[in-house]
N, C-alpha and C positions, 0 to 999 in steps of 0.2 A: 897728334895730343897736346895740349899745352898743360892739361893741368893732370891732379892725381890726387884722390883723397884716399886716406886711410883708417880702417877699422883700429879702435885699440885694439882693448878686448881678446885675447886667441891669438888675432892676428899681427900681432907684437910682441908681447908680455908673455907667449903662456911657446910658443913653438905649434899655435893649431891646437891645442887641447882646450877643450871649454872650462869657463875656470870652476866651475862644478866639479867637474874630475877633479882637476887642483887641488881644488879645498878638503875633497873629500881625502888625498892620499894624505893630508894632512890628518884630517883624524885617525887612519891606521895609524901611521909611522908614530902618534904618541899615546898610539893602544887607546882608544877610547870603545866601550863596548858596545854599540851602536848598529844597525842592520844601514845599509846602504839608500830604501826605504825610508829610511825615521829619517835621516843626512838629507836627503832631496827632499824631506815637508821642512824640515826647518830652511834652509838654504830658500825654499820658494818664500817661504814665512820675510828670511832675511831679504832680498831682494825686494818682498814690496814694502815693507817697510821704510825702507832707506829709498823708497824713489817716492813717500808719502812723508817723512816727517824728515824734518831740516837738521839732523845732528851732528855730518860729517862740515870740518872748518877749511875756508880753503886753502889753507895754510898747513893742511897735514898731509905728510908722503902716502906713499904703500902702505908701511911697514902699518903706520898707524892706522888707516880703512880699515886694515884687516884684523887689528886690534875689533874696534867695535862692531866691526860685524858679525867676527868671529864669538863676541860677546854675545849680542845678540840673537845667534845661533841657540851657544850651548844656552843662554837662558829660557829663549824658548822648548830647548830637547828638555831641560829641568821642569818646569812647566806642564808642560802633558806627559810628563811621567817616565821618560822616554833616560832618563837621567838621574842623579838622584846626588846629594852631596857626599853618601858613601861608599857610592861607586866611585866618584871622585878623591876620594880619600886612598880608597883602595888599589883603584887604575897608578894615582901616583907613585903609593907605599912601594906595588911590585915592579916600577922601572923606574925606580930608584935607587931599588939593592940600598936601602935604608941609609943614605948619605943625605936626604934632603931634608930638613927640620921640620921640626911638627909647624904646621901652617895654621891657619883661621878659614873660614870657610872662604872668601872673599880671596883671604892669598892665596886659594889650589885655586878657584879656579882662575883667578889672575896667568897662572902658572903654564897651565893650560893653555888658555889665552896669550900669551906672550911666543909658547913652545911652537904652536901654531901660525900664528900670526908672523913668524922667525921664517918660517918653514917655506910657507908663501911668497913672501916676498925674495927669499935667495932664490926661489926659482925665478921669479919676474928680472933679478934681475942679470943673471945669466943668459935668459932666454932673451931679454930688452938689447942685452954685448952682442948678442947671435942676428940680433934682426939691423941693427945698429947699421952698418956699413950698408946693408940695402935700403935704409931712410936714408941716409948722407946722398948716395950713390942719386934717387929719386929728386930729391932738392936740389942734387948740381941741375938734372936736364930741365927740370919743372918747378912749375908754380905748387907748392905742396900742400896739403891741407890734412887734420886730422877730426875725423869725425866720430862721438859715443857718445853710449846712455854711459851717462857716469856722475856722479857726486860733490857738481860743487868744487872740487880739487883736482879736476887734469894738470890743473897747469900747472898745479906743484909736483903731480907726481913724474911728469914729464922734465919740469926744474933737477927734478931729485937723480932721474935717473939716463941725465944729457943728450935728453935729444928736444927740449921744450925749442933750442934754438934752427933745426929744421925747418920747422912751421911758419908759414906765410898768416895759416890763420888752425886755431882751436877753435871749433864748439865741443861745447858739455849740456850734456840736452840739462843739467838741471841749470845751471844758469840759462838759456836757451830758452828755455822752457816747452821746449819741444821733444818726443825719445821717436827711438825708430821703434815702428816700421815704418812711421811719419815720412814722407817723402818730402816734405819741409824741414825736414834738418836739414838735410842733403843743399836742399837749394841755397839756403841761410852762408855755407861754405863754399860754394858756385859762386853767391853773388861778394862775397862777400874775396873773393880771389880776379873777380871782374873778367868771366868768363861766362861760357857759357855752356849750356852742358851736352853736346854735341862733344865739345872739346876735354870733355875730362872721362875720366877712366875712375870707380871705387873698387879699389880691392876690400876684399870684405868676408869672413871665415861661415858666417851665416847666412843662408838663403833669403827666409821670410824676410831678414833684416834690414841686409844691407845687396843683394844681387834684384831685387827682387823691386825696389824702393829707386835703386840705378837705373833700371832699366824703363820704369816708368817714366820718369825726368828724361829720357833721353837720354842717357850717357851710354861709356861704353862700361863691360863691369869685366872682375875676374876675378870667382869665387874662388877662395881658400877652405878647401875642404879638409880640413884636420878630427879631431878627433869629435866628434857631435855629441850635442844635449842630447839631441835627440834624432840618432842616425836611420831608424826602423824608418823617416818621414827625409830628411835629405839625401835617401836612398830611392827618396820617386822621385827626385829630380835629375835630370839626363842634361842639364843648361853645362853650357861652353863657351869662353877657354877657364878649365880649372886649374890650381894646383897645389902642391899636396909638404910647400916648402916655400915662404917664404922668399929664397937664394932665386927660385925660377922663373922669380918677374926678370932678371934680368934677361932672360930670352926671350918674353913673350912682348919686349915694349922694346 
């Protein structure tokens, strides 16, 4: 093996936890009274919106990305009648012990957006610091690439988290114009590394978006089985090798 291609979301920045679950945790931490099914609907809407509308700037870091994303989700929840300005105002009063000044509608919404974005950013930074020694180890031994369905600002996010220096190749789906599970996005990274698929191992948390495309290209693959978005579907697959923590890569490689 000469090269390794890593996924980003969940594989590096959340200890295997799907980002939908991380975002849901932020909703519960600020006490917004919505159900998980309502959140799931808003999450899917936000994913589709960001994949179709160019609203993220290349220089924005992860905190700024989460501000945009959470703002889209809250707007959707309000448009669908799952949240209201009165609910936001009441929740803010109940959770602030009366210490927050009176805010107008936009400021109240922004209070929740900023608080939740901060929760997500802090979580991602902690997880990235945990993953950094493994990424540095891989970068020393192999030609290392990163492939992610992202929003055009992946390099800025990696730079902010101290990871960009580790990768010879970074493929951001928005910039590349192709998204997982299309194997072509991985082929782009393989070509830029100047390697053959048989000499490359792909590590990712999604069986459908990482493992299947890797195998179809003739690459080796390691499945990071973390806290899945669709555990029932993943349970049907018995692919090996798998890991439950990125640090297990040391033993496998």
